[in-house]
C-alpha positions as CSV (number, residue, x, y, z in Angstrom):
1,M,8.9,-61.7,-36.2
2,P,5.3,-62.2,-37.1
3,P,3.6,-65.3,-35.7
4,E,3.2,-68.4,-37.9
5,G,-0.4,-67.6,-38.8
6,G,0.5,-64.1,-40.0
7,L,0.1,-60.6,-38.5
8,D,-1.9,-60.1,-35.3
9,R,-5.2,-58.1,-35.7
10,D,-3.8,-55.2,-33.6
11,I,-0.7,-55.0,-35.9
12,R,-2.9,-55.1,-39.0
13,R,-5.1,-52.3,-37.6
14,K,-2.1,-50.1,-36.8
15,I,-0.5,-50.7,-40.3
16,A,-3.8,-49.9,-41.9
17,L,-4.2,-46.8,-39.9
18,F,-0.8,-45.4,-40.8
19,A,-1.0,-46.4,-44.4
20,S,-4.6,-45.1,-44.9
21,L,-5.8,-48.6,-46.0
22,P,-8.7,-50.8,-45.0
23,E,-7.5,-53.4,-42.5
24,S,-8.4,-56.1,-45.0
25,A,-5.8,-54.7,-47.4
26,V,-2.9,-55.4,-45.1
27,I,-1.3,-58.6,-46.3
28,S,1.2,-60.7,-44.3
29,A,4.1,-62.0,-46.4
30,R,5.2,-65.0,-44.5
31,D,8.3,-67.0,-45.1
32,V,7.8,-70.2,-47.0
33,D,10.2,-73.2,-47.5
34,N,9.4,-73.6,-51.2
35,T,9.0,-70.9,-53.9
36,Y,5.9,-72.5,-55.3
37,K,4.1,-71.9,-51.9
38,V,4.3,-68.1,-52.3
39,P,1.2,-67.8,-54.5
40,L,-0.6,-70.2,-52.2
41,A,0.3,-68.1,-49.2
42,F,-0.9,-64.9,-50.8
43,R,-4.1,-66.6,-51.9
44,A,-4.7,-67.6,-48.3
45,E,-4.3,-64.0,-47.3
46,G,-6.8,-62.9,-50.0
47,M,-4.3,-60.8,-52.0
48,D,-5.5,-62.0,-55.4
49,D,-9.1,-61.0,-54.6
50,L,-8.0,-57.6,-53.4
51,V,-6.1,-56.9,-56.6
52,L,-8.9,-58.2,-58.8
53,D,-11.5,-56.2,-56.9
54,H,-9.4,-53.0,-57.2
55,F,-9.2,-53.4,-61.0
56,G,-12.9,-54.5,-61.3
57,I,-12.0,-57.9,-62.8
58,D,-14.4,-60.8,-62.3
59,P,-12.5,-64.0,-63.2
60,P,-13.5,-67.6,-62.8
61,A,-12.5,-69.4,-59.7
62,P,-8.7,-70.2,-59.6
63,D,-7.4,-73.7,-60.3
64,L,-4.4,-74.0,-58.1
65,A,-3.9,-77.7,-58.4
66,D,-0.6,-77.4,-60.3
67,W,0.7,-74.9,-57.7
68,R,-0.2,-77.2,-54.9
69,T,1.5,-80.2,-56.6
70,S,4.6,-78.1,-57.2
71,A,4.6,-76.9,-53.6
72,D,4.6,-80.4,-52.3
73,G,8.0,-81.0,-53.7
74,P,10.2,-80.8,-56.8
75,T,9.4,-83.1,-59.6
76,P,12.6,-84.6,-61.1
77,P,13.3,-83.6,-64.7
78,R,12.3,-86.2,-67.3
79,G,14.5,-87.4,-70.1
80,P,13.4,-88.1,-73.6
81,S,12.3,-91.6,-72.8
82,G,10.1,-90.4,-69.9
83,S,12.4,-91.7,-67.2
84,P,13.9,-89.4,-64.6
85,S,17.2,-87.9,-65.9
86,S,20.2,-86.9,-63.9
87,A,22.3,-83.8,-64.0
88,S,25.2,-85.7,-65.5
89,T,23.1,-86.9,-68.5
90,C,23.2,-84.5,-71.4
91,N,21.3,-85.0,-74.6
92,S,23.0,-82.2,-76.5
93,R,26.2,-82.6,-78.5
94,T,29.1,-80.4,-77.8
95,P,31.5,-79.5,-80.6
96,T,34.9,-81.0,-80.3
97,S,38.1,-79.2,-81.3
98,R,40.4,-80.9,-83.8
């Protein structure tokens, strides 16, 4: 199991050697406790920059504020009045049989 901080430099070097890649192109895919943290973890590894450089794309700096907010925890769904709704509340009508 890789350490919490990702792959060791020696392991990265070995993977890069056998895959014929630069060492900087070896990305650690760490386990995260929230799906919204996946893009943030890959950003921390520099994966987005590698892909953009490969395709020659020069985008503006990323705005990851929404991802960071979502990664902090789920936001409860809002009902039509703007108040949090529960799973038992349903605003749709179901046809009844007669």
